[in-house]
KOLSE-63395 format. One record per residue (C-alpha): x, y, z. Coordinates in steps of 0.02 Angstrom, whole numbers. Example, Ala and Ser with C-alpha at 12.3 -4.5 7.8 and 13.67 -1.06 7.14 Angstrom:
REM residues 2
<pt><xx>615</xx><yy>-225</yy><zz>390</zz></pt>
<pt><xx>684</xx><yy>-53</yy><zz>357</zz></pt>
//
This chain:
REM residues 178
<pt><xx>2778</xx><yy>8522</yy><zz>3422</zz></pt>
<pt><xx>2725</xx><yy>8518</yy><zz>3606</zz></pt>
<pt><xx>2552</xx><yy>8456</yy><zz>3653</zz></pt>
<pt><xx>2448</xx><yy>8542</yy><zz>3787</zz></pt>
<pt><xx>2290</xx><yy>8508</yy><zz>3886</zz></pt>
<pt><xx>2179</xx><yy>8656</yy><zz>3929</zz></pt>
<pt><xx>2045</xx><yy>8628</yy><zz>4061</zz></pt>
<pt><xx>1907</xx><yy>8757</yy><zz>4073</zz></pt>
<pt><xx>1810</xx><yy>8779</yy><zz>4233</zz></pt>
<pt><xx>1623</xx><yy>8806</yy><zz>4240</zz></pt>
<pt><xx>1570</xx><yy>8788</yy><zz>4058</zz></pt>
<pt><xx>1407</xx><yy>8703</yy><zz>4011</zz></pt>
<pt><xx>1351</xx><yy>8710</yy><zz>4193</zz></pt>
<pt><xx>1256</xx><yy>8845</yy><zz>4284</zz></pt>
<pt><xx>1202</xx><yy>8938</yy><zz>4128</zz></pt>
<pt><xx>1375</xx><yy>8965</yy><zz>4052</zz></pt>
<pt><xx>1357</xx><yy>8872</yy><zz>3885</zz></pt>
<pt><xx>1501</xx><yy>8841</yy><zz>3766</zz></pt>
<pt><xx>1489</xx><yy>8731</yy><zz>3612</zz></pt>
<pt><xx>1639</xx><yy>8618</yy><zz>3586</zz></pt>
<pt><xx>1636</xx><yy>8637</yy><zz>3395</zz></pt>
<pt><xx>1645</xx><yy>8826</yy><zz>3418</zz></pt>
<pt><xx>1789</xx><yy>8802</yy><zz>3540</zz></pt>
<pt><xx>1886</xx><yy>8697</yy><zz>3414</zz></pt>
<pt><xx>1857</xx><yy>8830</yy><zz>3280</zz></pt>
<pt><xx>1922</xx><yy>8966</yy><zz>3396</zz></pt>
<pt><xx>2077</xx><yy>8863</yy><zz>3431</zz></pt>
<pt><xx>2111</xx><yy>8850</yy><zz>3245</zz></pt>
<pt><xx>2084</xx><yy>9037</yy><zz>3220</zz></pt>
<pt><xx>2215</xx><yy>9080</yy><zz>3351</zz></pt>
<pt><xx>2340</xx><yy>8959</yy><zz>3275</zz></pt>
<pt><xx>2324</xx><yy>8807</yy><zz>3387</zz></pt>
<pt><xx>2348</xx><yy>8645</yy><zz>3292</zz></pt>
<pt><xx>2254</xx><yy>8481</yy><zz>3302</zz></pt>
<pt><xx>2130</xx><yy>8549</yy><zz>3428</zz></pt>
<pt><xx>2019</xx><yy>8412</yy><zz>3499</zz></pt>
<pt><xx>1892</xx><yy>8420</yy><zz>3638</zz></pt>
<pt><xx>1845</xx><yy>8287</yy><zz>3763</zz></pt>
<pt><xx>1668</xx><yy>8280</yy><zz>3832</zz></pt>
<pt><xx>1563</xx><yy>8438</yy><zz>3845</zz></pt>
<pt><xx>1646</xx><yy>8504</yy><zz>4001</zz></pt>
<pt><xx>1786</xx><yy>8609</yy><zz>3927</zz></pt>
<pt><xx>1935</xx><yy>8497</yy><zz>3896</zz></pt>
<pt><xx>2045</xx><yy>8542</yy><zz>3746</zz></pt>
<pt><xx>2201</xx><yy>8455</yy><zz>3684</zz></pt>
<pt><xx>2306</xx><yy>8544</yy><zz>3553</zz></pt>
<pt><xx>2482</xx><yy>8573</yy><zz>3489</zz></pt>
<pt><xx>2569</xx><yy>8742</yy><zz>3482</zz></pt>
<pt><xx>2737</xx><yy>8828</yy><zz>3483</zz></pt>
<pt><xx>2708</xx><yy>8965</yy><zz>3611</zz></pt>
<pt><xx>2730</xx><yy>8994</yy><zz>3797</zz></pt>
<pt><xx>2598</xx><yy>8927</yy><zz>3914</zz></pt>
<pt><xx>2559</xx><yy>9104</yy><zz>3973</zz></pt>
<pt><xx>2529</xx><yy>9162</yy><zz>3794</zz></pt>
<pt><xx>2422</xx><yy>9010</yy><zz>3754</zz></pt>
<pt><xx>2316</xx><yy>9035</yy><zz>3909</zz></pt>
<pt><xx>2294</xx><yy>9220</yy><zz>3870</zz></pt>
<pt><xx>2240</xx><yy>9186</yy><zz>3690</zz></pt>
<pt><xx>2114</xx><yy>9055</yy><zz>3743</zz></pt>
<pt><xx>2048</xx><yy>9158</yy><zz>3887</zz></pt>
<pt><xx>2021</xx><yy>9312</yy><zz>3778</zz></pt>
<pt><xx>1918</xx><yy>9214</yy><zz>3650</zz></pt>
<pt><xx>1818</xx><yy>9113</yy><zz>3774</zz></pt>
<pt><xx>1778</xx><yy>9255</yy><zz>3895</zz></pt>
<pt><xx>1712</xx><yy>9358</yy><zz>3749</zz></pt>
<pt><xx>1586</xx><yy>9220</yy><zz>3708</zz></pt>
<pt><xx>1526</xx><yy>9168</yy><zz>3881</zz></pt>
<pt><xx>1412</xx><yy>9246</yy><zz>4011</zz></pt>
<pt><xx>1551</xx><yy>9256</yy><zz>4140</zz></pt>
<pt><xx>1740</xx><yy>9235</yy><zz>4138</zz></pt>
<pt><xx>1804</xx><yy>9057</yy><zz>4123</zz></pt>
<pt><xx>1958</xx><yy>9005</yy><zz>4222</zz></pt>
<pt><xx>2080</xx><yy>8903</yy><zz>4117</zz></pt>
<pt><xx>2213</xx><yy>8786</yy><zz>4183</zz></pt>
<pt><xx>2345</xx><yy>8729</yy><zz>4059</zz></pt>
<pt><xx>2465</xx><yy>8583</yy><zz>4069</zz></pt>
<pt><xx>2591</xx><yy>8514</yy><zz>3945</zz></pt>
<pt><xx>2584</xx><yy>8331</yy><zz>3895</zz></pt>
<pt><xx>2741</xx><yy>8302</yy><zz>3998</zz></pt>
<pt><xx>2659</xx><yy>8383</yy><zz>4150</zz></pt>
<pt><xx>2505</xx><yy>8274</yy><zz>4128</zz></pt>
<pt><xx>2616</xx><yy>8118</yy><zz>4126</zz></pt>
<pt><xx>2697</xx><yy>8178</yy><zz>4287</zz></pt>
<pt><xx>2525</xx><yy>8209</yy><zz>4365</zz></pt>
<pt><xx>2472</xx><yy>8031</yy><zz>4327</zz></pt>
<pt><xx>2632</xx><yy>7952</yy><zz>4389</zz></pt>
<pt><xx>2634</xx><yy>8055</yy><zz>4550</zz></pt>
<pt><xx>2460</xx><yy>8006</yy><zz>4610</zz></pt>
<pt><xx>2493</xx><yy>7945</yy><zz>4788</zz></pt>
<pt><xx>2328</xx><yy>7851</yy><zz>4799</zz></pt>
<pt><xx>2385</xx><yy>7729</yy><zz>4664</zz></pt>
<pt><xx>2512</xx><yy>7657</yy><zz>4787</zz></pt>
<pt><xx>2373</xx><yy>7605</yy><zz>4907</zz></pt>
<pt><xx>2277</xx><yy>7443</yy><zz>4896</zz></pt>
<pt><xx>2088</xx><yy>7446</yy><zz>4890</zz></pt>
<pt><xx>2073</xx><yy>7615</yy><zz>4804</zz></pt>
<pt><xx>1923</xx><yy>7625</yy><zz>4688</zz></pt>
<pt><xx>1986</xx><yy>7716</yy><zz>4532</zz></pt>
<pt><xx>1811</xx><yy>7781</yy><zz>4498</zz></pt>
<pt><xx>1822</xx><yy>7881</yy><zz>4660</zz></pt>
<pt><xx>1988</xx><yy>7965</yy><zz>4615</zz></pt>
<pt><xx>1996</xx><yy>8146</yy><zz>4555</zz></pt>
<pt><xx>2130</xx><yy>8275</yy><zz>4521</zz></pt>
<pt><xx>2104</xx><yy>8458</yy><zz>4555</zz></pt>
<pt><xx>2218</xx><yy>8558</yy><zz>4441</zz></pt>
<pt><xx>2275</xx><yy>8723</yy><zz>4515</zz></pt>
<pt><xx>2316</xx><yy>8881</yy><zz>4419</zz></pt>
<pt><xx>2473</xx><yy>8908</yy><zz>4524</zz></pt>
<pt><xx>2568</xx><yy>8837</yy><zz>4671</zz></pt>
<pt><xx>2474</xx><yy>8897</yy><zz>4826</zz></pt>
<pt><xx>2577</xx><yy>9022</yy><zz>4927</zz></pt>
<pt><xx>2495</xx><yy>8984</yy><zz>5095</zz></pt>
<pt><xx>2385</xx><yy>8828</yy><zz>5090</zz></pt>
<pt><xx>2257</xx><yy>8826</yy><zz>5229</zz></pt>
<pt><xx>2278</xx><yy>8643</yy><zz>5277</zz></pt>
<pt><xx>2168</xx><yy>8663</yy><zz>5431</zz></pt>
<pt><xx>2025</xx><yy>8720</yy><zz>5320</zz></pt>
<pt><xx>2059</xx><yy>8580</yy><zz>5194</zz></pt>
<pt><xx>2062</xx><yy>8449</yy><zz>5332</zz></pt>
<pt><xx>1896</xx><yy>8514</yy><zz>5396</zz></pt>
<pt><xx>1821</xx><yy>8506</yy><zz>5221</zz></pt>
<pt><xx>1884</xx><yy>8328</yy><zz>5196</zz></pt>
<pt><xx>1814</xx><yy>8274</yy><zz>5362</zz></pt>
<pt><xx>1824</xx><yy>8091</yy><zz>5408</zz></pt>
<pt><xx>1767</xx><yy>8030</yy><zz>5238</zz></pt>
<pt><xx>1865</xx><yy>8112</yy><zz>5098</zz></pt>
<pt><xx>2054</xx><yy>8117</yy><zz>5079</zz></pt>
<pt><xx>2172</xx><yy>8230</yy><zz>4985</zz></pt>
<pt><xx>2356</xx><yy>8254</yy><zz>4945</zz></pt>
<pt><xx>2417</xx><yy>8425</yy><zz>4890</zz></pt>
<pt><xx>2572</xx><yy>8414</yy><zz>4780</zz></pt>
<pt><xx>2624</xx><yy>8583</yy><zz>4709</zz></pt>
<pt><xx>2494</xx><yy>8624</yy><zz>4573</zz></pt>
<pt><xx>2383</xx><yy>8472</yy><zz>4594</zz></pt>
<pt><xx>2272</xx><yy>8409</yy><zz>4731</zz></pt>
<pt><xx>2233</xx><yy>8224</yy><zz>4722</zz></pt>
<pt><xx>2063</xx><yy>8180</yy><zz>4794</zz></pt>
<pt><xx>1990</xx><yy>8017</yy><zz>4850</zz></pt>
<pt><xx>1803</xx><yy>8031</yy><zz>4881</zz></pt>
<pt><xx>1745</xx><yy>7854</yy><zz>4925</zz></pt>
<pt><xx>1560</xx><yy>7900</yy><zz>4929</zz></pt>
<pt><xx>1538</xx><yy>8026</yy><zz>4788</zz></pt>
<pt><xx>1633</xx><yy>8180</yy><zz>4730</zz></pt>
<pt><xx>1468</xx><yy>8270</yy><zz>4706</zz></pt>
<pt><xx>1437</xx><yy>8256</yy><zz>4893</zz></pt>
<pt><xx>1613</xx><yy>8306</yy><zz>4943</zz></pt>
<pt><xx>1646</xx><yy>8473</yy><zz>5028</zz></pt>
<pt><xx>1811</xx><yy>8480</yy><zz>4931</zz></pt>
<pt><xx>1729</xx><yy>8573</yy><zz>4787</zz></pt>
<pt><xx>1823</xx><yy>8687</yy><zz>4669</zz></pt>
<pt><xx>1755</xx><yy>8841</yy><zz>4757</zz></pt>
<pt><xx>1804</xx><yy>8778</yy><zz>4930</zz></pt>
<pt><xx>1978</xx><yy>8729</yy><zz>4869</zz></pt>
<pt><xx>2000</xx><yy>8900</yy><zz>4787</zz></pt>
<pt><xx>1956</xx><yy>8986</yy><zz>4952</zz></pt>
<pt><xx>2075</xx><yy>8876</yy><zz>5052</zz></pt>
<pt><xx>2220</xx><yy>8894</yy><zz>4929</zz></pt>
<pt><xx>2189</xx><yy>9065</yy><zz>4849</zz></pt>
<pt><xx>2216</xx><yy>8996</yy><zz>4674</zz></pt>
<pt><xx>2106</xx><yy>8943</yy><zz>4527</zz></pt>
<pt><xx>2050</xx><yy>8762</yy><zz>4533</zz></pt>
<pt><xx>1963</xx><yy>8640</yy><zz>4416</zz></pt>
<pt><xx>1934</xx><yy>8457</yy><zz>4450</zz></pt>
<pt><xx>1932</xx><yy>8306</yy><zz>4334</zz></pt>
<pt><xx>1893</xx><yy>8126</yy><zz>4375</zz></pt>
<pt><xx>2031</xx><yy>7998</yy><zz>4351</zz></pt>
<pt><xx>1955</xx><yy>7927</yy><zz>4193</zz></pt>
<pt><xx>1956</xx><yy>8099</yy><zz>4113</zz></pt>
<pt><xx>2135</xx><yy>8133</yy><zz>4170</zz></pt>
<pt><xx>2192</xx><yy>7971</yy><zz>4087</zz></pt>
<pt><xx>2092</xx><yy>8009</yy><zz>3929</zz></pt>
<pt><xx>2168</xx><yy>8184</yy><zz>3915</zz></pt>
<pt><xx>2342</xx><yy>8113</yy><zz>3940</zz></pt>
<pt><xx>2307</xx><yy>7985</yy><zz>3803</zz></pt>
<pt><xx>2247</xx><yy>8120</yy><zz>3684</zz></pt>
<pt><xx>2399</xx><yy>8229</yy><zz>3721</zz></pt>
<pt><xx>2514</xx><yy>8083</yy><zz>3687</zz></pt>
<pt><xx>2441</xx><yy>8043</yy><zz>3515</zz></pt>
//
């Protein structure tokens, strides 16, 4: 049975609480198997025999009914997560601090990426590579200080975005491969 990783944006921050034990229970109720969460930031790994669109819809319906505002969900299969990890262009460079790497997962392939706007947001400090539905970020100072936030990326690409640090990406891949 295929394994999937669902990444929720904006839970347990800014007054939009969501308990992970409740989330696992909801996954079971809608027929998702072996649902496990990682951290308190809305990462779910599960197995299911359904289309990604259907899985996203089922999760979104349950979660949005329980939160103060709608929660964007980005879903990837285990195979897609493996591809995301292997495609990271920053891993080919020497001197890259893995703790400064992030991946922004996009809800769709951007139709018209505004690279001028992205370049301006990155400035002289931060770097990015946009590859279809992922944006790889290298923020050598601190991601929290980067102007390449989810909101800014969403405006520049006109798609949903949620970012995970490299350690979390690897952990989610590991969980999906179990």
